[in-house]
C-alpha positions as CSV (number, residue, x, y, z in Angstrom):
1,M,25.3,6.3,-15.0
2,I,25.1,2.6,-15.7
3,E,23.9,1.4,-19.2
4,K,23.1,-2.1,-20.2
5,K,21.9,-3.3,-23.6
6,V,18.8,-5.5,-23.9
7,L,17.3,-7.3,-26.9
8,D,18.4,-5.9,-30.3
9,K,18.0,-2.2,-29.8
10,G,16.8,-1.8,-26.2
11,F,18.6,-0.7,-23.0
12,V,18.3,0.0,-19.3
13,K,20.1,3.0,-18.0
14,L,20.4,3.9,-14.3
15,I,20.0,7.7,-14.4
16,D,19.9,8.5,-10.7
17,M,19.6,6.9,-7.3
18,L,18.6,7.9,-3.8
19,G,20.0,6.0,-0.9
20,D,22.3,3.0,-0.4
21,D,22.0,-0.2,1.7
22,R,22.2,1.8,4.9
23,A,19.2,4.0,3.8
24,A,17.0,1.0,4.7
25,V,18.9,0.5,8.0
26,R,18.5,4.2,9.0
27,A,14.8,4.0,8.2
28,A,14.3,0.9,10.3
29,R,16.3,2.1,13.3
30,V,14.5,5.4,13.6
31,S,11.6,3.4,15.1
32,Y,13.8,2.9,18.1
33,G,15.5,6.3,18.0
34,K,18.8,4.7,17.0
35,E,21.3,5.3,14.2
36,L,23.7,3.2,12.2
37,S,25.9,0.7,13.8
38,T,28.8,-1.5,12.5
39,A,28.7,-2.9,9.0
40,K,28.2,-6.4,10.4
41,R,25.2,-5.4,12.5
42,D,23.7,-3.2,9.7
43,K,23.9,-6.1,7.2
44,K,22.4,-8.4,9.7
45,L,19.5,-6.0,10.2
46,I,18.9,-6.0,6.4
47,D,18.6,-9.8,6.5
48,Y,16.2,-9.6,9.5
49,L,14.0,-7.1,7.7
50,M,13.8,-9.2,4.5
51,E,13.3,-12.5,6.3
52,H,10.5,-11.1,8.4
53,K,8.9,-9.2,5.5
54,H,9.5,-5.7,7.1
55,H,9.6,-4.1,3.6
56,S,8.8,-0.5,4.3
57,P,12.4,0.5,5.0
58,F,13.3,-0.5,1.5
59,E,11.0,2.2,0.1
60,H,13.7,4.7,1.1
61,Q,16.0,3.5,-1.6
62,V,14.9,4.9,-5.0
63,F,16.1,4.2,-8.5
64,T,15.4,6.2,-11.7
65,F,15.8,4.2,-14.9
66,H,15.7,5.2,-18.5
67,I,14.2,2.3,-20.4
68,K,14.0,1.5,-24.1
69,T,11.8,-1.4,-24.9
70,P,9.2,-2.6,-27.4
71,I,5.7,-1.3,-26.7
72,F,4.3,-4.7,-25.9
73,V,6.9,-5.1,-23.1
74,A,6.2,-1.6,-21.8
75,R,2.5,-2.4,-21.5
76,Q,3.3,-5.4,-19.3
77,W,5.8,-3.3,-17.4
78,M,3.4,-0.5,-16.6
79,R,1.1,-3.1,-14.9
80,H,3.5,-2.5,-12.0
81,R,1.7,0.5,-10.6
82,I,3.9,1.4,-7.6
83,G,6.3,3.7,-9.5
84,S,6.4,6.8,-11.6
85,Y,6.4,6.7,-15.4
86,N,7.0,9.3,-18.2
87,E,7.0,8.0,-21.8
88,I,7.9,9.3,-25.2
89,S,4.8,10.6,-27.0
90,R,4.1,10.0,-30.7
91,R,1.8,13.0,-30.5
92,Y,4.8,15.2,-30.0
93,T,7.6,13.6,-31.9
94,T,8.5,11.2,-34.7
95,K,12.0,10.7,-33.3
96,Y,13.0,7.0,-33.1
97,A,9.7,6.0,-34.8
98,E,11.7,3.9,-37.2
99,E,13.0,1.6,-34.5
100,F,11.3,-1.8,-34.3
101,Y,12.1,-5.0,-32.4
102,I,13.4,-7.8,-34.6
103,P,13.5,-11.1,-32.6
104,N,16.4,-13.4,-33.0
105,H,14.2,-16.5,-32.6
106,I,10.6,-17.5,-33.0
107,R,8.4,-19.2,-30.4
108,T,5.3,-21.3,-30.9
109,Q,2.3,-21.6,-28.5
110,D,2.9,-23.9,-25.5
111,T,0.3,-26.6,-25.7
112,K,0.2,-27.0,-21.9
113,N,0.5,-23.4,-20.7
114,K,-1.9,-21.2,-22.7
115,Q,0.0,-18.1,-21.6
116,G,3.4,-19.6,-22.5
117,S,5.5,-20.3,-25.6
118,V,8.4,-22.5,-26.6
119,P,11.2,-21.9,-29.1
120,T,10.6,-23.5,-32.4
121,E,13.1,-26.0,-33.9
122,D,11.7,-25.4,-37.4
123,K,14.3,-23.1,-38.9
124,H,12.5,-22.7,-42.1
125,M,9.4,-21.4,-40.4
126,E,11.5,-19.3,-38.1
127,N,13.3,-17.5,-41.0
128,K,10.0,-17.0,-42.8
129,A,8.3,-15.6,-39.8
130,I,11.1,-13.1,-39.1
131,N,11.0,-12.0,-42.7
132,V,7.2,-11.5,-42.5
133,I,7.8,-9.4,-39.3
134,K,10.4,-7.2,-41.0
135,Y,8.2,-6.8,-44.1
136,T,5.3,-5.7,-42.0
137,Y,7.3,-3.2,-40.1
138,D,8.7,-1.7,-43.3
139,Y,5.2,-1.4,-44.8
140,L,3.6,0.2,-41.8
141,Y,6.5,2.6,-41.3
142,E,6.3,3.6,-44.9
143,T,2.5,4.1,-44.6
144,Y,3.0,6.1,-41.4
145,N,5.3,8.5,-43.2
146,K,2.9,8.8,-46.2
147,L,0.2,9.9,-43.8
148,L,2.4,12.5,-42.3
149,E,3.3,13.8,-45.7
150,M,-0.4,14.0,-46.5
151,G,-0.8,16.3,-43.5
152,V,-2.3,13.8,-41.1
153,A,-1.6,14.8,-37.5
154,R,1.0,12.7,-35.6
155,E,-1.6,11.7,-33.1
156,M,-3.6,10.1,-35.8
157,A,-0.8,8.7,-38.0
158,R,0.6,6.8,-35.1
159,M,-2.6,4.6,-34.9
160,I,-1.1,2.2,-37.5
161,L,2.2,1.6,-35.8
162,P,2.6,-1.8,-34.2
163,V,3.4,-2.8,-30.6
164,G,6.7,-4.1,-31.8
165,Q,7.9,-0.5,-32.1
166,Y,10.4,0.7,-29.5
167,T,9.3,3.2,-26.9
168,Q,11.3,4.9,-24.2
169,F,10.3,5.9,-20.7
170,Y,11.6,7.0,-17.3
171,W,10.8,4.7,-14.4
172,T,11.3,5.9,-10.8
173,V,10.8,3.0,-8.4
174,N,11.8,2.1,-4.9
175,T,13.5,-1.2,-4.0
176,R,10.4,-2.7,-2.5
177,S,8.6,-2.3,-5.9
178,L,11.6,-3.3,-7.8
179,M,11.7,-6.6,-5.9
180,N,8.1,-7.2,-6.8
181,F,8.9,-6.6,-10.4
182,L,11.8,-9.1,-10.2
183,N,9.6,-11.7,-8.5
184,L,7.1,-11.6,-11.3
185,R,9.2,-10.9,-14.4
186,G,12.4,-12.6,-13.4
187,D,10.6,-15.9,-13.7
188,S,10.2,-18.4,-16.5
189,H,6.4,-17.8,-16.5
190,A,7.0,-14.3,-17.7
191,Q,7.3,-13.5,-21.4
192,W,10.9,-14.0,-22.6
193,E,11.4,-10.4,-23.7
194,I,10.6,-8.9,-20.3
195,Q,12.6,-11.6,-18.6
196,Q,15.7,-10.1,-20.3
197,Y,15.0,-6.7,-18.8
198,A,14.5,-8.3,-15.3
199,L,17.9,-10.0,-15.6
200,V,19.6,-6.6,-16.3
201,L,17.7,-4.8,-13.5
202,A,18.8,-7.5,-11.1
203,E,22.4,-6.9,-12.1
204,I,22.1,-3.2,-11.3
205,F,20.2,-4.0,-8.1
206,K,23.1,-6.3,-7.0
207,E,25.7,-3.8,-8.0
208,K,24.2,-0.8,-6.2
209,L,22.6,-2.5,-3.1
210,P,24.6,-5.7,-2.5
211,W,23.3,-6.3,1.0
212,A,19.7,-5.8,0.1
213,F,20.1,-7.9,-3.1
214,E,21.7,-10.8,-1.1
215,A,18.9,-10.7,1.4
216,F,16.3,-10.6,-1.3
217,M,17.7,-13.7,-3.0
218,K,18.0,-15.5,0.3
219,F,14.6,-14.7,1.8
220,E,12.2,-13.1,-0.7
221,Y,12.9,-14.0,-4.3
222,R,10.2,-16.3,-5.6
223,G,11.2,-16.7,-9.3
224,D,13.5,-19.2,-11.0
225,L,15.8,-17.1,-13.3
226,L,18.1,-15.0,-11.1
């Protein structure tokens, strides 16, 4: 298993994996009734497939990740539909309900890009904003527990919890879909928090599938962070 820390309390864990670089080679060569060849020729085929956008062979390499991330990041993440998700449920458990994302910096709205933000240089405002965030988390978590103590069902008490709360989920995804994720989230136009997860996923991709990652960066990657 590979585990990498992200943000203040998050992580990405590689739980399981099906296939290696040559899984894509085997899938591609079956079209011609052929098998694996030399490492040099197999690596060259990976490049050819990526360069010419023959992406289906990369669907035969599959990762299963355990992700811990703030809810607002998870909601962006799950816009990537080609994959399988199972998430912790606040209907069933209060475990980890006390964990909230505390940013180490504050960003203000970008005046040019309505979807973007820029780090503030106003340290007084930054400290004040982080304290407001912490206070709000404490208040809402205390209120959540009061509701539970009153006998309110977990599925209702959870309504007041903010999207800065951490959630956990399993994500099973093939390399083709992982590359799509990295193109969109491993880019400066994405929100900073999800960028941090994209950077870590790229590290694992590179470690487990070095040929495919190298070809992806050479021919397919469209972002500007990796």
